[in-house]
N, C-alpha and C positions, 0 to 999 in steps of 0.2 A: 219240221215240216211235215206237209201232205199230198200227199202226188196222188192225183186222179186218172182214172183210166181213158177216158176221153175231155173233151171240150165239151160235152154234153152232160159230163156231171157237175152235181151242183156240190159246193163246199162250204159246210158254217166250222168256224171255231167257238168253243165254249169253257166257259171255265162256272165256278160255284156259284159266281153271282147271276151267271145267265150266259145268252148269246154274245159274242163282241164281236161278229161278223158272220153274216150269214151271207153268202155270194161276196159279190163287194160292196153290198152296202154296212154301214158299220155302223153297230148297234148299239156301242160302248159311248160313254162321253168321256172316256182319258184319253185326253190329246197327245198320249207316250205309245199309244198302242197302233200299231199299223198292219195292213197286209202287204208282204211282199210278194207278187208274182215274178218269180225269178224265170221260170221256162212257162212255156202254155198248159203245161198241166201240171205244176208246180208250186205248192203256194205257202209260205212261209207267216207266220205271228209274229212281229217283233216289238217288242218291248223299248224304250227307253227309261235308262236312270232306273232300273230296277231296285226297290224295296220290298223291304221284308213282305208287307201286305199283299205282295204280288205271292208270294208261295204259294204252291199248292196244285192243285189236279189242271191241267187244258186240256180240252177234245177236240179232236179233230173229226168230223161229221160229215161223211160223203154219199151225197146219194146218187145212187148209177141207175142205168137203165134197169139191171137186174136186181140189186140190192143194196142198201145200206149199210155202210159199214165204217167203227171207229175206232179210233185208236187215241188210245191216251198218254202223254207226259206228263212225268209231278217237277217242279218247278222246286228246288230246294235255292233260297236264297242266303247267302253266308255273308254273318257282317262281322265288320274286324274287331276285337277287343277291346273294350273302355271301361276306364275303371271308374265307378261309378259314387262309392264313397270309403273313403280312409279315414283312420284316425287322424288325430292333428298329435303335435308332440305334445310327451305327456315326462312328469318328472314323476318318480315314486318311490320309495324309500327300501334300501334293500333288506330285503323279508319277504317285502308285500306280493302280492299276486296284481296282472298287469295283464288286460283283456287290449290287447289290439285288432282293429278292424279291417280287411279290406275286400270292397264288393265291386267285381264287374260284370259287367253283360257281352254280349257277343254270340254269335252264332257259329261254328259247332261253339259250346259253352267253356269258356275260358279254364284254365286249368292256372289256379293261385299257387305262389311258389314264395314261401319266406326265407329270406337268408339275412344274416347278422355280417354288417361289417364293420370290422375293426379297422 
């Protein structure tokens, strides 16, 4: 959220791609992004259905009668772990070597634990 001093202040929301909102004017083509005005002096940026590509720094820039002010927030998007690759069933001779593979993606990076079920 971004709070301004008075109704004459101009607000802009930006990210690494550029300007998202300048005042009430939407510059972003992303339909998931909205400007919420909760009170006459408070502006919030709302992103629906956040995905990992939304991660990064967001800046609220306020132009007041006195001087410009900026505030930044860093959005971290967590992604549930998902197994992306696992070895198929394998038969080996006793005394042979075998490599079993399990790969997973997620954020934070998943920890893979192996257990032998008997």
